[in-house]
Backbone and ligand atoms as CSV (ligand in chain L), in Angstrom:
chain,resi,resn,atom,element,x,y,z
A,1,MET,N,N,-60.622,-23.146,-6.247
A,1,MET,CA,C,-60.413,-22.933,-4.804
A,1,MET,C,C,-59.184,-23.697,-4.319
A,2,ARG,N,N,-59.128,-24.977,-4.724
A,2,ARG,CA,C,-58.024,-25.847,-4.328
A,2,ARG,C,C,-56.671,-25.236,-4.711
A,3,SER,N,N,-56.589,-24.750,-5.967
A,3,SER,CA,C,-55.301,-24.217,-6.431
A,3,SER,C,C,-54.921,-22.935,-5.676
A,4,VAL,N,N,-55.933,-22.179,-5.246
A,4,VAL,CA,C,-55.639,-20.978,-4.460
A,4,VAL,C,C,-54.987,-21.385,-3.131
A,5,LYS,N,N,-55.553,-22.453,-2.487
A,5,LYS,CA,C,-54.983,-22.920,-1.211
A,5,LYS,C,C,-53.534,-23.368,-1.390
A,6,ILE,N,N,-53.289,-24.099,-2.481
A,6,ILE,CA,C,-51.920,-24.577,-2.734
A,6,ILE,C,C,-50.981,-23.388,-2.919
A,7,LEU,N,N,-51.467,-22.404,-3.669
A,7,LEU,CA,C,-50.652,-21.214,-3.936
A,7,LEU,C,C,-50.301,-20.515,-2.616
A,8,VAL,N,N,-51.311,-20.369,-1.743
A,8,VAL,CA,C,-51.067,-19.716,-0.449
A,8,VAL,C,C,-50.035,-20.516,0.335
A,9,GLY,N,N,-50.174,-21.852,0.314
A,9,GLY,CA,C,-49.222,-22.717,1.019
A,9,GLY,C,C,-47.813,-22.516,0.512
A,10,VAL,N,N,-47.634,-22.439,-0.783
A,10,VAL,CA,C,-46.302,-22.269,-1.369
A,10,VAL,C,C,-45.716,-20.923,-0.951
A,11,VAL,N,N,-46.542,-19.887,-1.005
A,11,VAL,CA,C,-46.051,-18.546,-0.648
A,11,VAL,C,C,-45.608,-18.525,0.817
A,12,VAL,N,N,-46.395,-19.141,1.707
A,12,VAL,CA,C,-46.042,-19.174,3.131
A,12,VAL,C,C,-44.733,-19.943,3.325
A,13,ALA,N,N,-44.600,-21.091,2.635
A,13,ALA,CA,C,-43.383,-21.901,2.775
A,13,ALA,C,C,-42.157,-21.115,2.318
A,14,LEU,N,N,-42.265,-20.420,1.203
A,14,LEU,CA,C,-41.133,-19.633,0.697
A,14,LEU,C,C,-40.757,-18.535,1.688
A,15,GLY,N,N,-41.782,-17.900,2.245
A,15,GLY,CA,C,-41.553,-16.834,3.221
A,15,GLY,C,C,-40.815,-17.370,4.434
A,16,LEU,N,N,-41.219,-18.551,4.921
A,16,LEU,CA,C,-40.565,-19.151,6.090
A,16,LEU,C,C,-39.106,-19.461,5.793
A,17,ALA,N,N,-38.840,-20.048,4.634
A,17,ALA,CA,C,-37.460,-20.394,4.272
A,17,ALA,C,C,-36.614,-19.125,4.213
A,18,GLY,N,N,-37.180,-18.079,3.642
A,18,GLY,CA,C,-36.460,-16.811,3.521
A,18,GLY,C,C,-36.128,-16.218,4.874
A,19,SER,N,N,-37.109,-16.224,5.794
A,19,SER,CA,C,-36.838,-15.603,7.090
A,19,SER,C,C,-35.869,-16.457,7.906
A,20,MET,N,N,-35.887,-17.781,7.720
A,20,MET,CA,C,-34.907,-18.630,8.410
A,20,MET,C,C,-33.490,-18.260,7.987
A,21,ALA,N,N,-33.297,-18.059,6.680
A,21,ALA,CA,C,-31.972,-17.711,6.172
A,21,ALA,C,C,-31.518,-16.379,6.764
A,22,ALA,N,N,-32.467,-15.461,6.991
A,22,ALA,CA,C,-32.116,-14.156,7.531
A,22,ALA,C,C,-31.798,-14.247,9.028
A,23,ILE,N,N,-32.541,-15.081,9.755
A,23,ILE,CA,C,-32.391,-15.149,11.207
A,23,ILE,C,C,-31.166,-15.988,11.594
A,24,VAL,N,N,-30.963,-17.107,10.912
A,24,VAL,CA,C,-29.869,-18.018,11.260
A,24,VAL,C,C,-28.771,-17.892,10.198
A,25,PRO,N,N,-27.710,-17.101,10.474
A,25,PRO,CA,C,-26.689,-16.915,9.436
A,25,PRO,C,C,-26.084,-18.238,8.988
A,26,ALA,N,N,-25.958,-19.211,9.918
A,26,ALA,CA,C,-25.349,-20.496,9.576
A,26,ALA,C,C,-26.154,-21.204,8.484
A,27,PHE,N,N,-27.433,-20.905,8.413
A,27,PHE,CA,C,-28.291,-21.508,7.390
A,27,PHE,C,C,-27.790,-21.081,6.016
A,28,ALA,N,N,-27.530,-19.793,5.863
A,28,ALA,CA,C,-27.025,-19.276,4.593
A,28,ALA,C,C,-25.605,-19.784,4.347
A,29,GLY,N,N,-24.831,-20.003,5.431
A,29,GLY,CA,C,-23.440,-20.415,5.289
A,29,GLY,C,C,-23.258,-21.908,5.091
A,30,ALA,N,N,-24.353,-22.648,5.034
A,30,ALA,CA,C,-24.247,-24.100,4.929
A,30,ALA,C,C,-23.483,-24.513,3.676
A,31,LYS,N,N,-23.537,-23.670,2.621
A,31,LYS,CA,C,-22.824,-24.006,1.399
A,31,LYS,C,C,-21.412,-23.417,1.405
A,32,GLY,N,N,-20.979,-22.833,2.531
A,32,GLY,CA,C,-19.620,-22.317,2.622
A,32,GLY,C,C,-19.451,-20.926,2.068
A,33,MET,N,N,-20.555,-20.222,1.836
A,33,MET,CA,C,-20.477,-18.854,1.316
A,33,MET,C,C,-21.153,-17.900,2.299
A,34,TYR,N,N,-20.686,-16.653,2.336
A,34,TYR,CA,C,-21.338,-15.617,3.141
A,34,TYR,C,C,-21.541,-14.437,2.204
A,35,ASP,N,N,-22.807,-14.103,1.939
A,35,ASP,CA,C,-23.089,-13.067,0.936
A,35,ASP,C,C,-22.821,-11.670,1.477
A,36,ASN,N,N,-22.225,-10.835,0.646
A,36,ASN,CA,C,-21.971,-9.418,0.949
A,36,ASN,C,C,-21.352,-9.169,2.322
A,37,PRO,N,N,-20.196,-9.764,2.610
A,37,PRO,CA,C,-19.560,-9.515,3.909
A,37,PRO,C,C,-19.184,-8.044,4.078
A,38,LYS,N,N,-19.323,-7.544,5.315
A,38,LYS,CA,C,-18.966,-6.145,5.605
A,38,LYS,C,C,-17.465,-6.047,5.852
A,39,ALA,N,N,-16.854,-4.969,5.365
A,39,ALA,CA,C,-15.435,-4.726,5.652
A,39,ALA,C,C,-15.325,-4.174,7.070
A,40,PRO,N,N,-14.270,-4.541,7.819
A,40,PRO,CA,C,-14.095,-3.979,9.160
A,40,PRO,C,C,-13.584,-2.546,9.069
A,41,PRO,N,N,-13.682,-1.771,10.166
A,41,PRO,CA,C,-13.035,-0.450,10.180
A,41,PRO,C,C,-11.525,-0.666,10.046
A,42,MET,N,N,-10.893,-0.040,9.056
A,42,MET,CA,C,-9.503,-0.369,8.739
A,42,MET,C,C,-8.496,0.464,9.524
A,43,THR,N,N,-7.352,-0.175,9.824
A,43,THR,CA,C,-6.200,0.485,10.437
A,43,THR,C,C,-5.013,0.149,9.534
A,44,PRO,N,N,-3.848,0.812,9.701
A,44,PRO,CA,C,-2.692,0.450,8.871
A,44,PRO,C,C,-2.331,-1.035,9.012
A,45,ARG,N,N,-2.378,-1.562,10.237
A,45,ARG,CA,C,-2.063,-2.980,10.467
A,45,ARG,C,C,-3.048,-3.889,9.709
A,46,LEU,N,N,-4.344,-3.561,9.782
A,46,LEU,CA,C,-5.335,-4.387,9.085
A,46,LEU,C,C,-5.177,-4.270,7.570
A,47,ASN,N,N,-4.763,-3.082,7.107
A,47,ASN,CA,C,-4.508,-2.915,5.666
A,47,ASN,C,C,-3.421,-3.864,5.198
A,48,LEU,N,N,-2.375,-4.001,6.040
A,48,LEU,CA,C,-1.280,-4.918,5.735
A,48,LEU,C,C,-1.814,-6.353,5.652
A,49,GLY,N,N,-2.633,-6.714,6.620
A,49,GLY,CA,C,-3.228,-8.051,6.626
A,49,GLY,C,C,-4.089,-8.284,5.404
A,50,LYS,N,N,-4.858,-7.260,5.033
A,50,LYS,CA,C,-5.738,-7.391,3.870
A,50,LYS,C,C,-4.920,-7.598,2.589
A,51,LEU,N,N,-3.815,-6.837,2.454
A,51,LEU,CA,C,-2.966,-6.980,1.260
A,51,LEU,C,C,-2.473,-8.422,1.127
A,52,SER,N,N,-1.982,-8.987,2.241
A,52,SER,CA,C,-1.482,-10.363,2.209
A,52,SER,C,C,-2.628,-11.349,2.013
A,53,TYR,N,N,-3.735,-11.117,2.711
A,53,TYR,CA,C,-4.902,-11.996,2.551
A,53,TYR,C,C,-5.336,-12.017,1.080
A,54,ASP,N,N,-5.435,-10.829,0.486
A,54,ASP,CA,C,-5.884,-10.749,-0.915
A,54,ASP,C,C,-4.908,-11.483,-1.844
A,55,ALA,N,N,-3.600,-11.404,-1.523
A,55,ALA,CA,C,-2.596,-12.026,-2.387
A,55,ALA,C,C,-2.579,-13.552,-2.230
A,56,PHE,N,N,-2.752,-14.058,-0.999
A,56,PHE,CA,C,-2.502,-15.484,-0.743
A,56,PHE,C,C,-3.759,-16.316,-0.469
A,57,CYS,N,N,-4.832,-15.723,-0.024
A,57,CYS,CA,C,-5.974,-16.513,0.466
A,57,CYS,C,C,-7.287,-16.228,-0.275
A,58,ALA,N,N,-7.439,-14.994,-0.781
A,58,ALA,CA,C,-8.751,-14.580,-1.294
A,58,ALA,C,C,-9.191,-15.376,-2.518
A,59,SER,N,N,-8.225,-15.932,-3.291
A,59,SER,CA,C,-8.624,-16.652,-4.504
A,59,SER,C,C,-9.540,-17.834,-4.164
A,60,CYS,N,N,-9.397,-18.403,-2.967
A,60,CYS,CA,C,-10.284,-19.499,-2.553
A,60,CYS,C,C,-11.257,-19.073,-1.444
A,61,HIS,N,N,-10.751,-18.313,-0.451
A,61,HIS,CA,C,-11.611,-17.965,0.693
A,61,HIS,C,C,-12.442,-16.706,0.435
A,62,GLY,N,N,-12.220,-16.077,-0.723
A,62,GLY,CA,C,-13.108,-15.001,-1.152
A,62,GLY,C,C,-12.721,-13.624,-0.670
A,63,LYS,N,N,-13.205,-12.626,-1.412
A,63,LYS,CA,C,-13.018,-11.228,-1.043
A,63,LYS,C,C,-13.692,-11.016,0.312
A,64,THR,N,N,-13.008,-10.346,1.245
A,64,THR,CA,C,-13.528,-10.121,2.602
A,64,THR,C,C,-13.985,-11.452,3.228
A,65,ALA,N,N,-13.272,-12.542,2.882
A,65,ALA,CA,C,-13.513,-13.863,3.484
A,65,ALA,C,C,-14.929,-14.386,3.287
A,66,GLY,N,N,-15.565,-13.996,2.180
A,66,GLY,CA,C,-16.945,-14.428,1.921
A,66,GLY,C,C,-17.070,-15.819,1.304
A,67,GLY,N,N,-15.915,-16.419,0.910
A,67,GLY,CA,C,-15.954,-17.753,0.297
A,67,GLY,C,C,-16.057,-17.676,-1.221
A,68,THR,N,N,-15.646,-18.772,-1.879
A,68,THR,CA,C,-15.794,-18.903,-3.342
A,68,THR,C,C,-16.198,-20.353,-3.603
A,69,ASP,N,N,-16.212,-20.744,-4.883
A,69,ASP,CA,C,-16.499,-22.158,-5.178
A,69,ASP,C,C,-15.267,-23.033,-4.959
A,70,LYS,N,N,-14.126,-22.415,-4.521
A,70,LYS,CA,C,-12.898,-23.196,-4.262
A,70,LYS,C,C,-12.560,-23.322,-2.779
A,71,GLY,N,N,-13.234,-22.559,-1.940
A,71,GLY,CA,C,-12.930,-22.626,-0.509
A,71,GLY,C,C,-13.988,-21.910,0.309
A,72,PRO,N,N,-14.052,-22.247,1.620
A,72,PRO,CA,C,-15.128,-21.727,2.470
A,72,PRO,C,C,-14.924,-20.283,2.937
A,73,THR,N,N,-16.031,-19.647,3.264
A,73,THR,CA,C,-15.995,-18.373,3.988
A,73,THR,C,C,-15.405,-18.620,5.379
A,74,PHE,N,N,-14.783,-17.589,5.977
A,74,PHE,CA,C,-14.363,-17.695,7.386
A,74,PHE,C,C,-15.412,-17.086,8.313
A,75,ILE,N,N,-16.481,-16.513,7.714
A,75,ILE,CA,C,-17.532,-15.908,8.544
A,75,ILE,C,C,-18.560,-16.996,8.818
A,76,HIS,N,N,-18.174,-17.909,9.674
A,76,HIS,CA,C,-18.995,-19.078,9.975
A,76,HIS,C,C,-18.548,-19.580,11.343
A,77,ARG,N,N,-19.499,-20.099,12.122
A,77,ARG,CA,C,-19.148,-20.514,13.491
A,77,ARG,C,C,-18.042,-21.566,13.519
A,78,VAL,N,N,-17.868,-22.332,12.427
A,78,VAL,CA,C,-16.775,-23.306,12.355
A,78,VAL,C,C,-15.421,-22.615,12.570
A,79,TYR,N,N,-15.276,-21.362,12.102
A,79,TYR,CA,C,-13.984,-20.651,12.169
A,79,TYR,C,C,-13.941,-19.617,13.293
A,80,HIS,N,N,-14.905,-19.703,14.213
A,80,HIS,CA,C,-14.868,-18.887,15.426
A,80,HIS,C,C,-13.535,-19.152,16.137
A,81,PRO,N,N,-12.924,-18.109,16.753
A,81,PRO,CA,C,-11.626,-18.312,17.403
A,81,PRO,C,C,-11.637,-19.448,18.429
A,82,GLY,N,N,-12.778,-19.731,19.036
A,82,GLY,CA,C,-12.874,-20.818,20.010
A,82,GLY,C,C,-12.807,-22.195,19.355
A,83,HIS,N,N,-13.051,-22.239,18.065
A,83,HIS,CA,C,-13.070,-23.527,17.359
A,83,HIS,C,C,-11.828,-23.692,16.486
A,84,HIS,N,N,-11.483,-22.656,15.741
A,84,HIS,CA,C,-10.234,-22.637,14.970
A,84,HIS,C,C,-9.393,-21.484,15.503
A,85,GLY,N,N,-8.487,-21.790,16.428
A,85,GLY,CA,C,-7.618,-20.771,17.010
A,85,GLY,C,C,-6.678,-20.202,15.955
A,86,ASN,N,N,-5.957,-19.127,16.339
A,86,ASN,CA,C,-5.060,-18.467,15.375
A,86,ASN,C,C,-4.019,-19.429,14.817
A,87,GLY,N,N,-3.551,-20.365,15.661
A,87,GLY,CA,C,-2.540,-21.323,15.219
A,87,GLY,C,C,-3.003,-22.158,14.033
A,88,SER,N,N,-4.300,-22.426,13.947
A,88,SER,CA,C,-4.789,-23.291,12.868
A,88,SER,C,C,-4.627,-22.607,11.503
A,89,PHE,N,N,-4.555,-21.262,11.501
A,89,PHE,CA,C,-4.335,-20.546,10.227
A,89,PHE,C,C,-2.884,-20.726,9.755
A,90,PHE,N,N,-1.962,-20.713,10.722
A,90,PHE,CA,C,-0.554,-20.942,10.378
A,90,PHE,C,C,-0.371,-22.373,9.869
A,91,ILE,N,N,-0.979,-23.335,10.580
A,91,ILE,CA,C,-0.837,-24.749,10.192
A,91,ILE,C,C,-1.443,-24.982,8.810
A,92,ALA,N,N,-2.640,-24.426,8.579
A,92,ALA,CA,C,-3.294,-24.616,7.272
A,92,ALA,C,C,-2.409,-24.057,6.152
A,93,ALA,N,N,-1.843,-22.858,6.366
A,93,ALA,CA,C,-1.023,-22.239,5.315
A,93,ALA,C,C,0.263,-23.030,5.085
A,94,LYS,N,N,0.870,-23.555,6.158
A,94,LYS,CA,C,2.161,-24.251,6.017
A,94,LYS,C,C,2.005,-25.692,5.568
A,95,LYS,N,N,1.025,-26.382,6.132
A,95,LYS,CA,C,0.901,-27.822,5.864
A,95,LYS,C,C,-0.310,-28.179,5.006
A,96,GLY,N,N,-1.197,-27.210,4.783
A,96,GLY,CA,C,-2.435,-27.511,4.068
A,96,GLY,C,C,-3.475,-28.052,5.033
A,97,ALA,N,N,-4.661,-28.345,4.532
A,97,ALA,CA,C,-5.744,-28.845,5.385
A,97,ALA,C,C,-6.528,-29.900,4.622
A,98,ARG,N,N,-6.799,-31.004,5.323
A,98,ARG,CA,C,-7.651,-32.049,4.755
A,98,ARG,C,C,-9.084,-31.564,4.719
A,99,ALA,N,N,-9.784,-31.830,3.605
A,99,ALA,CA,C,-11.216,-31.500,3.521
A,99,ALA,C,C,-11.949,-32.256,4.614
A,100,HIS,N,N,-12.635,-31.543,5.502
A,100,HIS,CA,C,-13.436,-32.265,6.490
A,100,HIS,C,C,-14.703,-31.548,6.901
A,101,HIS,N,N,-14.824,-30.251,6.546
A,101,HIS,CA,C,-16.051,-29.550,6.922
A,101,HIS,C,C,-16.986,-29.359,5.736
A,102,TRP,N,N,-16.434,-29.371,4.523
A,102,TRP,CA,C,-17.202,-28.985,3.337
A,102,TRP,C,C,-16.881,-29.935,2.190
A,103,GLY,N,N,-17.367,-29.609,1.008
A,103,GLY,CA,C,-17.083,-30.435,-0.165
A,103,GLY,C,C,-16.123,-29.791,-1.151
A,104,PHE,N,N,-15.228,-28.899,-0.659
A,104,PHE,CA,C,-14.335,-28.189,-1.581
A,104,PHE,C,C,-13.093,-29.003,-1.954
A,105,GLY,N,N,-12.792,-30.025,-1.199
A,105,GLY,CA,C,-11.538,-30.763,-1.390
A,105,GLY,C,C,-10.483,-30.243,-0.428
A,106,ASP,N,N,-9.258,-30.791,-0.522
A,106,ASP,CA,C,-8.179,-30.421,0.398
A,106,ASP,C,C,-7.644,-29.022,0.069
A,107,MET,N,N,-7.055,-28.375,1.082
A,107,MET,CA,C,-6.306,-27.132,0.851
A,107,MET,C,C,-4.829,-27.504,0.787
A,108,LYS,N,N,-4.161,-27.107,-0.268
A,108,LYS,CA,C,-2.718,-27.366,-0.382
A,108,LYS,C,C,-1.952,-26.317,0.419
A,109,PRO,N,N,-0.710,-26.623,0.839
A,109,PRO,CA,C,0.087,-25.586,1.511
A,109,PRO,C,C,0.213,-24.360,0.609
A,110,VAL,N,N,0.247,-23.169,1.241
A,110,VAL,CA,C,0.358,-21.922,0.470
A,110,VAL,C,C,1.831,-21.543,0.383
A,111,LYS,N,N,2.354,-21.430,-0.826
A,111,LYS,CA,C,3.783,-21.121,-1.006
A,111,LYS,C,C,4.054,-19.630,-0.869
A,112,GLY,N,N,5.177,-19.307,-0.215
A,112,GLY,CA,C,5.685,-17.931,-0.256
A,112,GLY,C,C,5.147,-16.987,0.801
A,113,VAL,N,N,4.225,-17.452,1.659
A,113,VAL,CA,C,3.678,-16.556,2.681
A,113,VAL,C,C,4.537,-16.673,3.949
A,114,THR,N,N,4.905,-15.515,4.549
A,114,THR,CA,C,5.779,-15.524,5.733
A,114,THR,C,C,4.955,-15.532,7.027
A,115,ASP,N,N,5.634,-15.839,8.153
A,115,ASP,CA,C,4.956,-15.815,9.455
A,115,ASP,C,C,4.399,-14.426,9.766
A,116,ASP,N,N,5.179,-13.379,9.437
A,116,ASP,CA,C,4.706,-12.014,9.678
A,116,ASP,C,C,3.415,-11.744,8.908
A,117,GLN,N,N,3.422,-12.171,7.656
A,117,GLN,CA,C,2.226,-11.961,6.836
A,117,GLN,C,C,1.048,-12.753,7.396
A,118,LEU,N,N,1.305,-13.996,7.837
A,118,LEU,CA,C,0.219,-14.815,8.395
A,118,LEU,C,C,-0.350,-14.186,9.662
A,119,GLY,N,N,0.531,-13.617,10.493
A,119,GLY,CA,C,0.053,-12.941,11.703
A,119,GLY,C,C,-0.910,-11.815,11.347
A,120,ALA,N,N,-0.542,-11.036,10.339
A,120,ALA,CA,C,-1.393,-9.919,9.910
A,120,ALA,C,C,-2.672,-10.432,9.245
A,121,ILE,N,N,-2.568,-11.552,8.513
A,121,ILE,CA,C,-3.753,-12.146,7.870
A,121,ILE,C,C,-4.762,-12.573,8.930
A,122,VAL,N,N,-4.272,-13.239,9.998
A,122,VAL,CA,C,-5.185,-13.699,11.053
A,122,VAL,C,C,-5.894,-12.498,11.694
A,123,GLU,N,N,-5.137,-11.431,11.972
A,123,GLU,CA,C,-5.768,-10.239,12.572
A,123,GLU,C,C,-6.863,-9.686,11.662
A,124,TYR,N,N,-6.574,-9.662,10.363
A,124,TYR,CA,C,-7.562,-9.163,9.398
A,124,TYR,C,C,-8.795,-10.061,9.376
A,125,VAL,N,N,-8.590,-11.400,9.330
A,125,VAL,CA,C,-9.731,-12.327,9.293
A,125,VAL,C,C,-10.571,-12.180,10.567
A,126,ARG,N,N,-9.918,-12.035,11.736
A,126,ARG,CA,C,-10.674,-11.854,12.989
A,126,ARG,C,C,-11.485,-10.562,12.946
A,127,ALA,N,N,-10.899,-9.495,12.385
A,127,ALA,CA,C,-11.625,-8.221,12.297
A,127,ALA,C,C,-12.834,-8.357,11.372
A,128,VAL,N,N,-12.662,-9.102,10.281
A,128,VAL,CA,C,-13.789,-9.330,9.355
A,128,VAL,C,C,-14.880,-10.136,10.065
A,129,GLN,N,N,-14.467,-11.176,10.803
A,129,GLN,CA,C,-15.454,-11.991,11.526
A,129,GLN,C,C,-16.248,-11.132,12.510
A,130,GLN,N,N,-15.507,-10.251,13.214
A,130,GLN,CA,C,-16.157,-9.390,14.209
A,130,GLN,C,C,-17.112,-8.396,13.540
A,131,ALA,N,N,-16.671,-7.818,12.404
A,131,ALA,CA,C,-17.506,-6.837,11.699
A,131,ALA,C,C,-18.805,-7.476,11.203
A,132,ASN,N,N,-18.798,-8.796,11.050
A,132,ASN,CA,C,-19.988,-9.484,10.555
A,132,ASN,C,C,-20.717,-10.270,11.649
A,133,GLY,N,N,-20.404,-9.902,12.911
A,133,GLY,CA,C,-21.199,-10.390,14.035
A,133,GLY,C,C,-20.913,-11.817,14.482
A,134,LEU,N,N,-19.749,-12.388,14.085
A,134,LEU,CA,C,-19.463,-13.765,14.512
A,134,LEU,C,C,-19.154,-13.826,16.010
A,135,PHE,N,N,-18.557,-12.754,16.547
A,135,PHE,CA,C,-18.317,-12.668,17.992
A,135,PHE,C,C,-18.277,-11.225,18.411
L,1,LIG,C1,C,-6.354,-23.081,-3.499
L,1,LIG,C2,C,-7.410,-22.753,-2.547
L,1,LIG,C3,C,-7.045,-22.225,-1.177
L,1,LIG,C4,C,-6.167,-21.210,-0.850
L,1,LIG,C5,C,-5.328,-20.335,-1.787
L,1,LIG,C6,C,-6.233,-21.079,0.586
L,1,LIG,N1,N,-7.104,-22.003,1.120
L,1,LIG,FE1,FE,-7.520,-22.286,3.092
L,1,LIG,N2,N,-8.785,-23.800,2.640
L,1,LIG,C7,C,-9.114,-24.209,1.369
L,1,LIG,C8,C,-10.105,-25.256,1.442
L,1,LIG,C9,C,-10.744,-25.954,0.267
L,1,LIG,C10,C,-10.369,-25.458,2.831
L,1,LIG,C11,C,-11.455,-26.365,3.454
L,1,LIG,C12,C,-11.023,-27.662,4.033
L,1,LIG,C13,C,-12.239,-28.296,4.686
L,1,LIG,O1,O,-13.076,-28.882,3.999
L,1,LIG,O2,O,-12.362,-28.187,5.916
L,1,LIG,C14,C,-9.510,-24.532,3.548
L,1,LIG,C15,C,-9.456,-24.455,4.922
L,1,LIG,C16,C,-8.718,-23.521,5.619
L,1,LIG,C17,C,-8.672,-23.435,7.068
L,1,LIG,C18,C,-9.345,-24.377,8.057
L,1,LIG,C19,C,-8.389,-25.517,8.337
L,1,LIG,C20,C,-8.934,-26.507,9.314
L,1,LIG,O3,O,-8.174,-26.890,10.215
L,1,LIG,O4,O,-10.109,-26.889,9.214
L,1,LIG,C21,C,-7.886,-22.376,7.372
L,1,LIG,C22,C,-7.544,-21.886,8.779
L,1,LIG,C23,C,-7.417,-21.809,6.116
L,1,LIG,N3,N,-7.956,-22.536,5.074
L,1,LIG,C24,C,-6.595,-20.702,6.023
L,1,LIG,C25,C,-6.080,-20.217,4.820
L,1,LIG,C26,C,-5.181,-19.097,4.751
L,1,LIG,C27,C,-4.703,-18.284,5.944
L,1,LIG,C28,C,-4.870,-18.925,3.425
L,1,LIG,C29,C,-3.925,-17.909,2.821
L,1,LIG,C30,C,-2.585,-17.809,3.414
L,1,LIG,C31,C,-5.581,-19.958,2.683
L,1,LIG,N4,N,-6.306,-20.719,3.563
L,1,LIG,C32,C,-5.504,-20.140,1.305
L,1,LIG,C33,C,-8.585,-23.719,0.181
L,1,LIG,C34,C,-7.624,-22.714,0.080
């Protein structure tokens, strides 16, 4: 009887943890990853941004900004436009960024990316954030 009660308790606890992860996206993003990010509806301008994003940022920030083991997802309230404005993307790419939100380490400056490309990258990242319900 005792072991049945324990088993029921474990099943209920697992269920609660699972539904929390589903209800609070930030819970799942605590490790800096966002699983299966949705692609935004694409336009020629966003395609341009995606090409540059894939070339310069995706190796760490992940395909469709979902994050990797080298850098955080951008689909997280930390990177909401109200918290990290568009300018912070230019600064991060040009000067790098000190590790302060996660445990990935510092971001080094990104070589070879132009202001035009960064402008298109920011538009693409904002569209991805919007497609995944960040704002
Ligand atoms: C070699 C890996 C790597 C690459 C490539 C990379 N980043 Fe990062 N980036 C990081 C890491 C790691 C952080 C997290 C720093 C922290 O802990 O807050 C970060 C943080 C950022 C931030 C937040 C900065 C802040 O002020 O908190 C922005 C914005 C950003 N990256 C934009 C970009 C853009 C745009 C590109 C492509 C042009 C890019 N990153 C390419 C690793 C990378």
